[in-house]
N, C-alpha and C positions, 0 to 999 in steps of 0.2 A: 766334364765340365757342366752343370747344370745353375739355371736362375731359380732362385727360390725367394719368394715374392719378390722385395724389391735388393734383392743382394745375387751376386755372383759367385761361387764356388768353384773348386774344384777338388770332388769328392775321390776318396780312396778306400779302398779295401784294406782291412787294417792289417790283413799277412800279408801286403805287399809293400809297406814301410819298414824302415829299420824300427829293430823293438826300443835301441838306446834313445832316450828323448831328444839329445842333443844330435846324435845321426841324424834323425828324423827331423829336426829342426831346420838342420844345415840344408838339408835337399829339399823342402819345399823351400825355403828362403830361395833356394838359385833356379827352382824349379819356378816362382811368384817373378822373377827379378828382382827384387828386393836386395841391396836397399839402392833403389833409384826414381826420383820423382817422376818417370814417364811409365816404370819398369819395362822398358823397350826391349827389354832381351829375356823377356818371362813372360807369363801367362796372366800377369795382372792389370788390372785395366788401369793403374796413376787414381784411386780410391780405395779409401776402407773398404766402402762396400762391395769392391769386387778385389780386393786382397784376402781370401777367405778360404777355408780349409774345414772340409768335413771328413772326418776318419770312421767310418762304417764297419760294424764285421759283429758276427751273431754273440747275442751275451747269453753268459750263464745266469742270468739273475731270474729266478722263477717269474718274475710279474714282465717278464720283456723278451722281444724277439731280436734286438739289433740291441746294443752299445754305438752312442752316437757323440764322440769327439769332437767339439766344437776349438779352432784355430784361428787367435785375429791374426795375420800376417800383418808387419809395417809397410808402407810404403819408402818413403824417405830412408828411414831406420831398420838396421836389421834387426827387428824383432817377432819374436812370438809368444804370444798371451792366451792362457788357457783359463782366464780368470774369470770369465763370462760364458753365457747360452748366446745362442744367434735363433730366436724364433724366425727368421724367414729363410735363414739356408736349413733351417728344420722340416722347412717346407718340400726341400729336395731329399729327406732322408728316406720317407717311406717309398717311392718310388725307385730311389736306387738299389732299397732291399731286394725290391723284386729283380727289377733288373741284374741283378748280381747272384738271385737263387737263395736268399740269405731266407727270404721269405715266401711260400706258394701263393702264386696271383689266386684271386677268386672269382668266380665267371663274369659278376657283374662289377662288385666292389671289393676292396680288401683294406682290411685295419691292419697297423704294423705298430706293434706296441714297443715304444724308443723308449730307452732309459738314458738319459741325458748325463755324458760320465761328468762334466765338467761341477755339476752340482746335486748330484746322484737324485734330481726329479727326473719322473715320469710324464710320456705324452703317447696320446693314440692320433696316429695319423691315417685317416680312410680319405679314398679317393678312387674314383672309376679304372674298373680294369676288366673291360668288356671280353672275353672271350679270352680272360685270364693273358692280357696283354695289357699295360700300362698305355692307360689313356691320357695325351698330354692337350691335345686339343677340346676346348670349351666356349661357353659364351658369360663365362664370368672375367669381369675387368678388376681390376685392382690400381688405386693411384699410384703412376710412377712406371707403371709399365704399360707399354704401348700392346692395344689388341688384347685380344682374350684369351683365357686358358680353361683348362678343366678343373672345380674346384678340387682344393686339397684343407680337410676340415680337421683342426690339430684341435685337440681337448687337452688341458694340459691340468697334473696333478702334482701334489708334492712341489709348488714350485715356490715356496713361502718359504725365506729366508735362504734362496736359494745359494746365496754367497757370503752372507752374515751370520746365518743361525739365526734370525727373527725377522717378522715381518717389519718391526722400526727397531732397525738396527739402534738407535741411540735409546731406546727405550721412552722415547720423549715423541708426543705428538708434533711437536712443534722445539725448534731449536735457535739460535739465533746467531748467525755467521758472518763474521765482518759487517754486522750492523744490520744484514739481511735479514726475513722471519724464512725460515726452510723447513721442509717437512723431509726424511728421508725413511723409505721405502724399500725392501727385497720384497718381489712376490714372481721370480722369476727374471730378475735385473735389478742390481742394484742402483737407483738413480737420489737425486736432490730435488726437491722439486719447490719453485717460488714461482710468485707472481712476474708479471712482465714488468708490471708497474714498480714493481721496488727496484728493477735496472730502469726504471727511466722507460721503460719501451711501452709501444701500442700493444705489441705480440702480433700484430698483423704483417710486421716486417718481412722484408721476403727473404731467400736466400742470399741473394748478393749482398741485398744493404748488410745483413749479419756479419757474412764473412769479411765485408768489406772496414769492419768496424774492429779495430784490434785493440783497442784498449777497451769494447765489452768482451772480446773474447780472453784479454790478460784478468777480468775481472771474474769471468766465470770460471777460467781453470783454477783465479787462487781460494774462490769459495769451492770449488770443488774436491780441493786440494785437502783443503781445512776438515771439509764434511769426511771425508774417506775416512780421516783420521778418528772424527766422531764416531762414523761405522765399525771401526773397526778393523777398518781393510790397511790399515797400515799407511806407508808413504806410497802414495796414488801418483805421483808423480809424474811416472813413466807407464803408468796405465793404462789400460781402457774404460776400465771400469772407477767412481761410478759415473752414470751419465749426468746431464743436469736436463731438466725440463722446464721450463718457463709456460704459464698459465694465464689465460686469457678468458674472456666469456667468445661464445661462437661467434663468426661473424657470416658463415657460409651454411646456415643450417644445420650446422652439427650439432653439439652438447657442450661440446668443449675444444679449444684450441691450442694449440701446442707450438713451442719451437725449443725442437731440443739439439743439442751439442753428443758430437761421438769421438774423444769425449771433449775435446775444444773447438773443435774446426764445427757449424751449423749442420743440418742434419735436412737431406733435400726432403725428407718425409719424417717418419719417426718409425724405431725399431719395434715388432710387434710385443717381446715381452717390456721395453721400454713403455710400450703405451699401456700393457697391463698394470703394470707397478704403478703407473701414474693416474689411473680410472680407479685402482684401489684405495691411493692415498686420498683420491678427492673426496671417496667416500665414505675417509671416517670423519665423523664429527669432530671440532676442532682441529684440524688437519691444515696445513695451507691450502687454499681452492675450494675448500668444504661449499661455499658459499653458491660457486661456480655451478652446484651437483642439487641446488633450488629447483622443483618445477621439472626434474627428471622422472617421468612417468615409472609409479612405484610397481606397476604391473611388468615391467619388461628388464631386463637385465642387460641387456644389448646398449652400447654406447660408442655415438658417435664422435670419434677423433678425426676433430681438423687437425691439417698438417702447413706445412707450404706449400703441396702440388699434390693437394686432394682429402680422401678420408680413408679411416679406417673403421672400420666395425671392431670393436673385442666385447666380449662376454662375459663379463666380471661379476662374481657374489662372494660378499664378505660378512659376515658373520659380527657385528658391531655390538652383541649383548655380551658376549664374552671379555674379559680381560684377560692379556691382551687381547683386543679382537685378532679373529681368525680366519685367513684367508678360504673358504669352501672352496669354489673352481674358476676356472678360467679357462676363456678358449678364442679362438678366430679361424676366419676362413680366407686362407691365402690362394696360391697360386703358384705353377713350378712347369719349367721347360728345361729337357735333355737340349742342349746346346752341342757338346759332341760327344762322342767313347771312342778314343785312341791312344795313343803312347807320345806322351811327353818327354824332350829333351834337357835335362838341364843343366843350366850352365853351367861349365868347367869350372 
């Protein structure tokens, strides 16, 4: 079990799990303690952020060292979804690959090339390995995680159209769904962008205020289900994607304020790839929220994204001179920590 970014997950050597997906999923649900809102009889933490799985193994792809399959498990419902990536759990994949001997550690730092099986895209994870051992201790702090840890630098490639096949899945910069103007973007995570004001919000509401607003959550769910169909994702009623992100002007020294939903419950922070997709959308002239990018430094590609519990720095470059626009690169700094390594016993 590792904490990756602001998530926590069970990491498995792919060779230790059943080959048949149905058998694999049944085992993982029993290990996690799903379905149960408390996950009292398993290793889950009773939230979607702590009910995640990474399946990692050596890759046969010439551009990758390891393959990483992300699985999102339900908490109250016995669901296992592979329809999205997870950039937070990704932060633990490189260290896990070294721990399991899939990749030899460097004497100071190690770079692990990762193929994200869910989307077929790639990432390079770079982290300290002094003396050939993974070093989890460090002085980098990230919002939503107490204390500090060693930096894990994630550089993404080929994330454009990760789940939908296009940066702008509807082929439009703007669409109108339920009377609300939205921009649908997929640069590592399919998201639906809307201004907080369009929902009658300031965009600065706390996580608790959003979670208590049942009428709002119903509106968010209705919007994302209709947007998901427009994005070519089919019926997303029971799916974890797309995510919905509400945008507002910064209020805490950042550059963009966000409130995101995963997919209906409000997120205490914001997912890594969801933030990348959100910034990508805001950078597109004509997209919802593009006016919020006015005044951003033209000589710097790092964007400070505010969320309910702090800030997330993402690096995004988009070529807006092409039609359609093209994602050039993206990256982020996360941290990870190994929580335990041992034997788990599934519920019978």
